[in-house]
C-alpha positions as CSV (number, residue, x, y, z in Angstrom):
1,M,130.9,113.6,103.4
2,V,135.2,112.9,103.0
3,T,137.7,113.6,105.9
4,E,141.2,114.5,104.1
5,L,144.3,114.3,105.5
6,T,147.9,114.8,104.3
7,G,151.2,113.6,106.4
8,R,154.5,112.8,105.9
9,A,156.1,109.6,108.1
10,C,159.8,110.0,108.6
11,A,162.3,107.3,108.3
12,K,165.5,107.0,111.9
13,I,168.8,105.6,111.9
14,N,169.7,103.8,114.8
15,L,173.3,105.6,115.5
16,F,173.8,102.6,117.8
17,L,172.1,99.5,118.3
18,R,173.3,97.6,121.4
19,V,171.5,93.9,122.4
20,T,171.3,94.1,126.6
21,G,169.3,90.6,127.0
22,R,166.3,88.6,125.6
23,R,162.9,87.6,127.4
24,G,161.7,85.0,127.7
25,D,159.1,85.1,124.6
26,G,162.0,85.5,123.0
27,Y,162.2,89.4,121.4
28,H,165.9,90.3,122.7
29,E,165.8,93.6,124.8
30,L,168.0,96.7,123.3
31,D,170.0,99.6,123.6
32,S,169.6,102.3,121.1
33,V,169.5,105.8,119.5
34,F,166.8,106.1,117.6
35,L,167.4,109.9,115.3
36,P,164.3,111.1,112.5
37,I,165.7,111.5,109.3
38,S,164.7,113.8,106.3
39,L,163.7,110.7,104.2
40,A,160.2,110.1,104.7
41,D,156.9,108.7,102.9
42,E,154.0,110.8,102.2
43,I,150.7,109.6,103.0
44,R,147.0,110.8,102.1
45,L,143.8,109.6,103.4
46,E,140.0,109.5,102.4
47,I,137.8,109.0,105.1
48,R,134.1,108.4,104.6
49,A,131.4,107.2,106.5
50,A,130.3,103.4,105.7
51,D,127.8,100.7,106.9
52,E,131.1,98.3,107.4
53,S,134.4,99.1,107.7
54,S,137.2,98.9,104.6
55,V,140.7,99.6,103.5
56,T,142.1,100.1,100.4
57,V,145.8,101.5,100.0
58,N,147.2,102.4,96.7
59,C,150.8,103.1,96.3
60,N,154.2,103.5,94.1
61,L,155.3,100.3,94.6
62,P,151.5,97.8,93.6
63,E,153.2,95.2,95.8
64,L,152.8,96.5,99.0
65,A,149.5,97.4,97.9
66,R,148.4,94.4,97.4
67,S,150.3,92.8,100.7
68,R,148.6,92.0,103.0
69,N,151.1,92.7,106.0
70,N,150.7,96.3,104.4
71,L,151.6,97.9,107.8
72,A,149.5,101.9,107.0
73,A,146.6,99.3,106.3
74,R,147.1,96.9,109.0
75,A,147.0,99.9,111.1
76,A,143.5,102.0,110.0
77,H,142.2,98.2,110.6
78,S,143.3,98.0,113.7
79,F,142.4,101.7,115.2
80,M,138.5,101.5,114.3
81,K,138.8,97.7,115.6
82,E,140.1,99.5,118.7
83,F,138.0,102.7,119.1
84,D,134.7,101.2,117.4
85,L,134.1,103.2,114.5
86,V,133.1,102.0,110.9
87,A,134.2,103.8,108.1
88,D,135.5,103.3,104.0
89,V,139.4,104.2,103.9
90,S,141.6,104.6,101.7
91,I,145.1,105.2,101.8
92,G,147.3,106.9,99.1
93,L,151.1,106.1,100.1
94,E,154.1,107.5,98.3
95,K,156.7,105.0,99.6
96,R,160.2,107.0,99.4
97,I,161.5,104.9,102.1
98,P,163.1,102.1,100.8
99,V,161.5,99.0,101.8
100,G,163.2,96.2,104.6
101,A,166.6,98.1,105.2
102,G,165.9,98.6,108.6
103,L,165.3,102.7,108.4
104,G,161.5,102.4,109.7
105,G,159.4,102.8,106.7
106,G,156.6,100.6,107.2
107,S,156.1,101.6,111.2
108,S,156.7,104.7,110.9
109,D,154.1,104.9,107.9
110,A,151.5,102.6,110.5
111,A,152.0,105.1,113.4
112,T,151.4,108.3,110.5
113,T,147.9,106.4,110.1
114,L,147.4,105.9,113.6
115,C,147.6,109.7,114.5
116,M,146.4,110.7,111.0
117,M,143.1,108.8,112.2
118,A,143.1,110.0,115.8
119,A,143.0,113.6,114.3
120,A,140.0,113.2,112.3
121,A,138.1,111.2,114.6
122,R,138.9,113.9,117.3
123,L,140.4,111.7,119.9
124,T,143.1,113.7,121.9
125,D,142.4,113.0,125.5
126,D,144.9,111.2,127.3
127,E,142.7,108.1,127.8
128,S,142.9,107.9,123.5
129,A,147.0,108.5,123.4
130,G,147.6,105.5,125.9
131,R,145.8,103.7,123.2
132,L,147.1,105.0,120.8
133,R,150.6,103.7,122.3
134,R,149.4,100.2,123.2
135,L,147.8,99.7,119.4
136,A,151.0,101.2,117.7
137,L,153.7,98.7,119.9
138,S,150.9,95.6,118.9
139,L,151.5,96.5,115.4
140,G,155.6,96.5,115.6
141,A,158.0,97.1,118.3
142,D,159.7,100.5,116.4
143,V,155.9,102.0,115.8
144,P,155.4,103.7,119.3
145,F,158.6,105.5,118.4
146,F,157.3,106.8,115.4
147,L,154.1,108.6,116.9
148,D,156.3,111.6,118.1
149,P,159.5,111.4,116.2
150,Q,162.3,112.9,118.0
151,P,165.6,112.2,119.0
152,S,165.4,109.2,121.4
153,R,166.8,107.0,123.1
154,V,165.1,103.5,122.7
155,T,165.1,100.7,125.2
156,G,163.1,97.2,126.1
157,I,161.8,95.7,122.7
158,G,161.2,99.5,121.5
159,E,158.4,100.4,124.2
160,R,160.2,102.1,126.5
161,I,161.2,105.7,124.7
162,A,163.1,108.9,126.3
163,A,163.2,111.8,124.0
164,I,167.0,113.6,124.4
165,E,167.2,117.1,123.6
166,G,170.0,118.7,122.5
167,V,171.0,116.5,119.8
168,P,172.8,118.2,117.3
169,V,171.7,118.3,113.3
170,I,173.8,115.9,111.6
171,P,174.3,115.2,107.5
172,I,174.0,111.7,106.2
173,V,174.4,109.8,103.4
174,I,172.3,106.7,103.5
175,A,173.0,103.3,101.3
176,V,170.8,101.0,100.9
177,P,171.6,97.9,98.7
178,P,168.5,96.2,96.2
179,F,167.7,93.8,98.9
180,E,165.3,93.2,102.0
181,V,167.0,92.3,105.3
182,S,164.3,89.8,107.4
183,T,164.8,91.1,110.8
184,A,163.7,87.8,112.6
185,A,166.2,85.9,110.6
186,I,169.4,88.1,111.7
187,F,168.1,88.1,115.4
188,R,167.2,84.5,114.9
189,A,170.9,84.1,113.8
190,L,172.6,86.3,116.8
191,E,175.0,84.3,119.8
192,P,175.0,85.8,123.1
193,T,178.3,86.1,122.7
194,A,177.7,89.5,120.1
195,W,175.4,91.1,123.0
196,S,177.3,94.7,123.6
197,G,174.9,95.6,126.5
198,A,174.2,98.9,127.3
199,A,176.0,102.3,125.7
200,P,178.2,103.9,128.9
201,A,177.1,107.3,129.2
202,D,179.9,108.7,127.8
203,H,178.7,108.0,124.2
204,I,175.5,109.8,125.1
205,A,177.7,112.5,125.9
206,S,179.5,112.6,122.9
207,I,176.4,112.4,120.3
208,L,175.2,115.7,122.0
209,R,178.0,116.8,121.4
210,G,178.5,116.2,117.9
211,D,180.9,114.2,118.1
212,I,180.0,110.6,116.3
213,S,182.8,108.0,116.1
214,A,182.8,104.7,114.8
215,D,183.4,104.0,119.0
216,V,179.5,104.9,119.3
217,M,178.1,103.6,116.6
218,V,177.9,100.4,117.2
219,N,175.5,97.6,115.9
220,D,175.4,94.1,117.3
221,L,173.3,92.8,114.4
222,A,175.4,94.1,111.9
223,A,178.4,91.0,112.0
224,V,175.1,89.0,110.9
225,A,173.7,90.8,108.6
226,I,177.3,91.4,106.8
227,A,178.0,87.4,107.0
228,R,174.7,86.9,104.6
229,F,175.0,90.2,102.7
230,P,178.8,91.1,101.9
231,E,177.1,94.0,99.2
232,I,176.6,95.6,103.1
233,R,180.3,95.6,104.0
234,R,181.2,97.1,100.6
235,L,178.6,100.0,101.2
236,K,180.3,100.7,104.8
237,G,183.6,100.8,102.7
238,L,182.3,103.0,100.3
239,L,181.7,105.1,102.7
240,A,184.8,105.5,104.3
241,D,186.1,105.9,101.3
242,S,184.2,109.0,100.2
243,G,185.2,110.6,104.0
244,A,182.6,109.5,106.1
245,R,183.5,110.5,109.3
246,A,182.2,107.1,110.2
247,A,180.0,103.8,109.0
248,Q,177.3,101.9,110.5
249,M,174.6,99.8,109.4
250,S,170.6,100.9,110.5
251,G,169.0,98.6,112.2
252,S,169.1,95.0,110.7
253,G,170.2,96.4,107.6
254,G,170.5,95.9,105.2
255,A,170.9,100.5,104.8
256,V,173.9,101.7,105.7
257,F,174.9,105.4,106.6
258,G,178.1,107.5,107.3
259,V,178.4,110.6,109.6
260,F,179.7,114.1,107.5
261,D,181.1,117.3,108.5
262,S,177.7,119.1,106.0
263,L,175.3,118.6,104.0
264,D,177.2,120.0,100.8
265,E,180.0,117.4,102.2
266,A,177.2,114.4,102.4
267,A,175.9,115.8,99.1
268,G,179.2,115.2,97.1
269,A,180.2,111.6,98.2
270,A,176.5,110.5,97.9
271,I,177.6,111.4,93.9
272,K,180.7,109.5,94.2
273,I,179.1,106.4,95.7
274,R,176.2,106.0,93.2
275,K,178.5,106.1,90.3
276,R,180.4,103.0,92.2
277,A,177.8,101.0,93.6
278,P,174.8,102.1,91.0
279,F,173.3,98.5,92.5
280,A,172.5,100.8,95.6
281,T,170.0,103.4,96.3
282,V,172.0,106.5,97.4
283,L,170.6,109.3,99.1
284,A,172.0,112.1,101.5
285,A,169.7,113.4,104.4
286,T,169.9,114.8,107.3
287,T,169.1,113.7,111.3
288,L,165.6,115.4,112.4
289,N,165.7,117.2,116.0
290,D,162.5,119.0,118.3
291,E,163.9,122.5,116.3
292,S,164.2,121.0,112.7
293,D,161.1,121.4,109.9
294,D,159.7,118.9,108.2
295,E,161.4,119.6,104.7
296,L,163.6,116.6,103.4
297,A,167.1,118.0,103.1
């Protein structure tokens, strides 16, 4: 018997990302607003009974299918170990979220795989949900958010997630340079003098009003990433020149995003930026909220 499931693993942007401190184990503590967006990977699972556990990955990016660090595969292995299950799991992964760009694609793939396997195993009780959250955090700081992606204020190292109701849908353009940025390297280079601390309450109020300005869109990691990769600054400038209300880097980079007043404006800006920066991947999208459907913009 084969169990087949399909799912969508959405990307996210960090509307702001502020560093508030550093723990004794070296991990930085953050204050951030995560917004899920309409850009998403597609995942297909086939689960078969087996005498021993195995996981295979088929992906449109062959290097990801071969990688031992593929988070979707690690999630499947970890799930079976945690819940003492034995199965042959085949993961079909259609990658649309650029890799290593600060958009959370790998973390979302992992969380979506966990949720799909929990659904297949019919593990819906509160105890199993708690174990799933702990398992998600063991895979990566951003993974817990994607278990139930909705606009949220995220603190700690990513484990404290508070949903924010009432955030409007925001049209955006995402521009991704043709290289991956190492999150660990960016954090290692970050000096305490660059920590901006927790966001003031009026910034959250502005977000709820849809008043998204450069003052709100702080990213303490941006200066470090731009110093290493000047292309990030160029893409931010192109977003501004193309009519973005404000532009900022997401996560540790190198994706940057710009906020627009309408999806039509965002789509037009994306066309302009593709012509001026053919080296980059440029996409128009929208953020998602609790009233959004699951379709790409």
